[in-house]
N, C-alpha and C positions, 0 to 999 in steps of 0.2 A: 283157724289158729291166728292169734294176734302176736305181734312182735313188739318188743320194747324198743324205745328210741335208741338205746345203746347199740342194738343190732343193726341199725342203719348207718352207723358211723363209718366213714370210709377207712380202709386200712391205712395204718401209718406207713409212710414212705420214707425210705432211708434218705437222709440228708445228702444232697449232691453239692459238692463244693463248687462255688461260682468261679468263673474264669474272668480274669481281667483282660478286656479287649478294647481296642480302639473302635470308634464308630464304624470306620470302614471295614474292620474285621467282623463286626456284628452283621453288617449287610452282606458281606461275602459269605459268612457261614450259613446264612439263611438261603442265599442263592445256591450254595452247594447242596443244601438239603432239597431244594426245589428242582435239582437235576440240571442246572445250567451247564452247558457244554463249552461255551466260550462267551467272552464279553467283547462287544464290538464298540469301537469309539475312536475319537481323535480330539485333541492331541494329547491331553493330560487329564488324569483323574486318579484320585487316591484309591479308587476301586481296582485299578489295574494290578497294583502290587498285592493288595489284600487278597484278590482272587488267585493271583499267581502263586501265593503261598499255599493255596489249597489245590494247586495243580490244574487250575482253570486258565487256559491261555487267552491272551488278548488278540483280537483282530484289529490292527491299527491301520486306519485308512489314511488318505491324503486330505480328505475334507469331512467335516461332520455330516453334511447332507448325504454323502455316499454311505457313510456308516449306517445311517437310518435306513437308506434304501436296501442295504444288505440285510439288515434285520427284517425288513418287510418281506423281501424275497424268501428268507428263511421261514418266517412265520406262515406265509401263504402256502409254501410247498409242504410244510408239515401240518397244515390245517390247524395251526395253533396248538397242536398237541405237544410241541417242544417249546420251551421258553426262549424267546428272543429278547435279549436285553442290550441296551445301548447306554453308554455314558459319554459325556463330553465335558469339557472345561466350562466353568462359569464365565459369564460375560460373552466374549466373542464366539466361543464354542456353542453355547446355547442359541445365540442369535443365528449362527450359520446353519444350525440344525432345523430351524423353524420350517423351511420349505419341505424338508423330508417328512417331518411329522404331519404337516398339513396334507401331503400326499397320502400318507398312511391313514390319516383320519378319513379322507374321502374314499380310500380303498377298503375301509373296514378291516384293518390289519391289527391283530392283538400284539402290541409291542410294549415292553416295559422300558420306559425312558427314565434314566436316573442321572440327570445333569447335576453337577456340583453347583453350589451356590456361594454368593459372597458371604463373608463371615457375618455371623449374627450381630446385629447392631448397625449394620449398613443397609438395612431394608429401607426402601423408599427414598434412597439418596440418588438424586439425579446426577449422572445419566446411567447409573447401574441398571443392568438388565436383569430383572428377576423372572425366572422361568415360571414360577407359580402364578404371577400376574399376567404374563403375556401369552401363555399357551392355553388358556382356559377355553378358547373357542375351537381348538383343534385337538382336544383330548376329552375323554369322558370323565376323567377324575384327575385333578391337578392340585397337589398339596405340597407343603414344605415341612420338613422335620425341624423342630425347634429345640427338642430335648432328646438327649441320647437314650434316656429310659423308654421313650416312645417308639424307638426304631422297630422292635419286633412287631408291635401292633400295626404300625404304619405299613410295614412291608407285607403283612398279612392282608391288610385292606387293599393294597395296590394289587397284589397277586390274585386276590379273589376277583377283582374286577377285570384283570387280564383274562381270566378263565371263564367268566360268566357274563351273560347278557350279550348284547350286540357287540361284536368284536370292534376294538378301537384302541388307539394308544392310551396308555395310562402313565401319568407323570408323578414322580416323587422327587422334589428338589432336596439336595443334601448339602447343607452349608459346609465349607471346607474345614472350619474350626470344629464343628461337630464330628466330622469324620476323623479328626486327629485326637479328639477327647477320649479319655479312658473311662471305663465303667466296669464294675463287677456284674457279670450277667450269667444266667443259667438258661441256656437255649434248649434244654432237654424237654421242656414243656411246649416248645413251639409246634403248632399243628399246621400241617400243610393244607391250604384251602383246596376244596374239591370242586370239580366241575358239576354243575347242576343244570339240567336242560329242561326248559319249560315245555309242557305238552298241552295241547288244546283239549277242551272238554268234548265228550262224545256228541253232544247236541250240536256244537259248532261244526264239527267235522261232518255230521250228517247233513246239515244245511248246505255246506260247501259242496259236498259230493252230489247232492240232489240237483243243485244248479248245473253242475257240469254234465250230469247224466241227461238233463233235458235240453242241453245245448245242441244245436244242429252242427255247428262247426267249432268245437272248442280248440283252443291253442294254449300250450304251456310255455311260459317264459321263465327260464331258470336263471337265477342269479348266483352270486358268489356264496350265498348261504348254503347252497347245495354242496359246494366244495368244502366249506368250513365244517359242515356236519357229516361229511363223508357219506353222502346220501345218493350217489350216482346210481348205484344198483337199484335202490328203491324207486328212483325217478324213472329208470328204464322200465321197470316192471309196471309202474302205474301208467305210463304213457302207452305201453303195449296193450294193457287191459282196456284203456279208454279209447285206443285207436286215434290218439291226438298227436299232431305234429308238435315238435319241441324246438324253440329258438332259445338262445342264451343271450344274456347281456354281455357286453365286452369283458367285464370282470368275471363273469360266470363261464366264459368260454372254456371248454373241456369238461364242464359239469355233466353234459350229455354227449356220448361219443358221436362225433360228427361223421363217422362212417356207418351209422345206424340208419336204416331206411326211413325212420320217422324224423331224422334230424333236418332242420331247416338252415342251420348255421347260426351266425352271430348277428344280432340286430343292432349293429353299430351304425355310425354315420355312413360308412361304406359297408355294403352288405350284399350277399347273393340275392338273386331274384326270387328265390324260394321264400325268403322272409317277407318281402313286399306282398307277394301273391297271397299267402296264407293269412297274414295279418289283416289284409283288406277283407278277406272272406270270413274271418272269425266273427262269431257273435259273442262268445265268452272267452276271456283271457284269464288264466290262472297264473299269477306271478308268485313263484315259490322261491323263498330265500332271496328276495330282492327288496331293496328300499324304494324302488320305483322313483328314483331321482331323475328329474328332467335334466338333460344335458345336451349341449351342442353335438356331442359325440355318440349319443344314443338315439336310436330311432324312436320318435314319439308314438304313443299309442293313441289312435283316433278316438274321438269323444263318443262315438256311437257304440262302443264295446261295453258289455257288462264285465266289470273288472273285479277279480277276486285277488286277495293278497295274503300271503303267509310270510311273516317276518319275525325275527327275534326282537326288533326294536319297536317299542310302542309308539315312539315319536314318528316312525315311518308310515303309520297307518293313515292313508288318505292325505299325506302331506303335499303331494304334487298332482295327484289325480283323485277324482271322486271314486270311491270304491263301493261296490254293492255289499261286500262283506270282507272284513279283515280279521285275521286270526294271529295271535301271538303264539309262536311255537317254534321249536327247533325243526328244521326242514325234514330231517330224517324221521323224527317222530310223527310229524304230520303226514308224510307220504305213506308211512306204514299204516296209520289209522285210515287214511283215505282209501288205500288199497283194500283193506279189510272191509270197509263199508261198501265200496263199489262191488266187491265180490258177492256180498250178501244181496245187493239190489239187482245183480245181473244174472242170478241163477236161471239157466234156461234161455237167456236172451242172447241171440246170435247176431243181432243187428250191428254190434260194434265190430265184429269180425269183417263184415262187408265194408264198413266205413274205413277201417284200417287199411284194407287192400286198396281202396280207392285213393286214400291219402298217399300211400306209399307209391302208387303208380304215378300220381300227379307230381310228387316230389322228384321222382326219377326223370320225368319228362321235362320239367322246368329246369332242373339242374343241368341236364344234358344240353338244353338249348342255351342256357347261360354260359356254360363252359365253351360251347362252340363259338359263341360271339367273342369271348375273351381269349381263345386259344392263339389267335394271331399275335396278340401282345405277349402272352405267356411264353411263346416260343419264338419271339422275334429275333432276327439276325442283325438288327440295327447296330450301328456303331456311332456314337457311344451306346452302351448296352441299355436295353429297356429295364427299368426296375422290376417290371413284371417277370422278365426272364430270370432275374435273380430269385424271385419268389419260387418260380417253377423249378429251377435247378436245385434250390435248397430242398424243396419237397421231395425231389427224386434222390437226393444224396443222403438223407438222414432216415433213421428208423424212428417213427413217431412213438413207438412203444418203449424206446430207450433214450429218448431225447426230450429235454425240457426246453421250450423256446419262449422267448418274449420279444417284444418290439419296443421301439421308442415312440414318442409322440410325433404327430404330423403325418407326412406322406408314408413313412415306413409302416405305421399302424394301418392306415387306410388302404394301402396296397397289399398288405400281407393278410390281414384278418379275413377278408371275404373268401380267400382261396385255400389257406392252410387248413387241413383237416386235423383237428385235435381229437385224438382217440382215447387218451388215457387221462383220468381225472387228475387235475393238478399239474399236468405236464405242459400247460400253456398258461403263462402269467399275462393276462390281459388287463387293461386299465382304460377307463373311459369317462371319468368325471373331471377332476382336475388333471391336466396332462403336461406336467413340467418336462422340458427337454432334459434328457440325460439319465432318467431314472432306470432305463433298461440295463445299463451296465451294472449298477448295484444289485438290481433284482437278479441278474444272472449269477453274480457271485454268491448271493444269498442262497439261490437254488442249488448251486454246486456245493456249498457248505452243508446244506441239508441232505443232498443226495449225491455223495461223491462218486458213486458208481455210474451215474447217468451222464450222458453228453449234454452240455448246456450251450445254447446258441442264443445270442441276441442280435437283432438287426436294427440299425440306427442310421440316421442321416449325419452329415458332417457337422451341422449346427449342434445336434445333440452331443456328438463326440467332443465338440469344442467346450461344452459346459463341464464335462467330467473326465476328459480323456486321460489326464495325468493319473487317475485312479486305476488305469489299466495296469500300472505298476503294482498296485495292491494285489491284483489277481496273480501276478508273477511271484511276488514276495511271500504271499500267504498260501501258496500252492493251491490255487483255485483255477485250474486250467479250463478256461471257457473259450468259445469261439465268438468273436465280435465281427460282424459283417457291417462295414461302413459304406453307405452309398454316397459317392462323391460326384456332385454335378456342379459344384462351385456357385450354387445359388441357394437362397432361402426358399425352399420349395413352396410355391403357392402364394408367397407374400407380395409379389409384384402387383397383384390385383388390389391389395389393400393400400398400396402406396405407389400408384402409377406415376405421379409426377416426380417423386423422389427417385424412383427407379429410372425413369427416362432421363432425367437431368443429371443425376449423380451416381447411378448404378447402386442404389441403396440396398438392393437385394443380392449383391454379389459377395462371394466369399473366395478364398484362395487357400492353397496349401496341399500337402501330401501327408498321408496318415500312416501308411505302412512303415516309413522310416522311423516314425515316433515309436511304434511298437518295438521295432528292433533296437532302437536306442535305449528303451526301458528294460530290455532283456528278454523280450518275448519273440515270437515268430511273427513276421509281417510279410505279406505279399500284396501286390497290386495287379489287377487284371483289367484289360480294356477290350479284349477280343471275346465275343460271346462264345466262340467254339472252345475257348480255354477256361470258361467259367466252371464247368463241372469238374474237370481235372484239378483246378485250383481248390475248389471246395473239398474234394476228396483228400488232397494233400494236407489241407489245413485241419480237417477232421482227424487225420492221422497224427498230426502234431499234438492236437488236444488229447487224443487217447494215449499218446506217449507222455503226457504230463506237462505240456507246455502251453501256456496261455497264448492265443493266436489272434491276429487281426487280419482279415481279408478286406482290402480296399477295392471296391468295384467302381470303375468310371462309368457313370450312367448319364442319361439325358433327363431333363426335367419332364415329368409326365403329369398332365393335369387331369386325365380321365380317371374317374373313380367309379367303382361298381355301385349302382344304385343312385348315383348323382349325375351321371353323364347321359343325357337323353339319347345320343347317337349309339349308346352301347346297351340300351334297355332291350 
């Protein structure tokens, strides 16, 4: 049967009257359609009112950087499934947000960044700070709107990039005069961009799995991509089938449950002995959901390993390490394909069962010896308190299945990561590429915003608190009851070694102050503890305050501790 051309004409659609809206209202209406639950920012943006008109509340911080940190914590805890949007004032607001966006870029966090911009016609006027020119190296898409008519398409382009490809911040600069301009628009035709996940071809997967199956001692290194793709269950199933031990990157910590018998822990700068032992023994390393970025804070992979890589970002393939094979794929899709291929190849083959039993036995033995060496520090009765005692008591006081934890940069990270067992995917926010002091506070607030029923704890040093401490008030005002543990030893931990003369002559590494009074002055609960026997009761009281809805700070007087797991020869 043939059809005439007339039969192919689309049906007539009833005319829809256009609505006259400001530019800010157009952006807000699209964000409403996209399911935005809150807009985060500081100090001023035309989007705050436009979104409030649509019953979307603002989260107003004390600094633009912390606003971005909150958005990152929110995006990471929701695995990018809920939109995290930030807006800041043009000029100084965008300038101050740069550090937060740079951190999010290194952490591969999908954030929609909507800074306002100078009025059109003021472009390239020194010293005006234009976001679209200055953020290009810390975003994967960085553009500015110049015509109000283009806003729907530009928003679609930005949101499509937030949802697809390697996660990263996406920036659309919105000039303030454009946001105030009026336009007749019809948004009924706006189509929400969908998430599309790349999947490797069958032949690529077959080659990858065949290399793994011929390996004598394969090791899996899981990155944040496993968390982003919500692939922890698939990773567990594949590791069990292969009988392979699993380590995670600092950003990927919690992607594989660390109470699993095949877990090695986190391959950070400081790490448990299980990581060193099995990485040295491995002949093939599968990096899944990892960019394989070299960093001072990530354990390097020795050159004698056959390295396989599965990543969403094509620019990551072999960028820092030579790889035997690289595959561009969503981690969950790749793990499902690899599991299916391995099952086909292993029909009737029982050798991997024996390997798994041997690997699990060795992990138990090495972990037990490692903990035995460190237990005197973890349970020390010293005064001032050992920071490792803080780690140990915190581990005993919280339920890891109901608690999201994060650390700050420096010693808190290196002392906490090797010992804390993250058992639930996404309930540990680790970071280990760029490590700006102070991020942990915003990450914790973002986590609480995403999961209000969970307890959220961040552990930080006093230098980190000094960077962002006034934003503890944001947690109080915005009803984000988190527990912040501040380790106070009145020094910049570890920095004396890098400036010995300045330290000796001028005390350049010294700090001073008390922090619990600041928490109380800002309206939260604050305690200080200096006796190790009072530490756990204080933690339990503070957790009770948090569960009662009050942001809380526990200041712990500690001594400086230079010994780090994996780095101190006397503790190996």
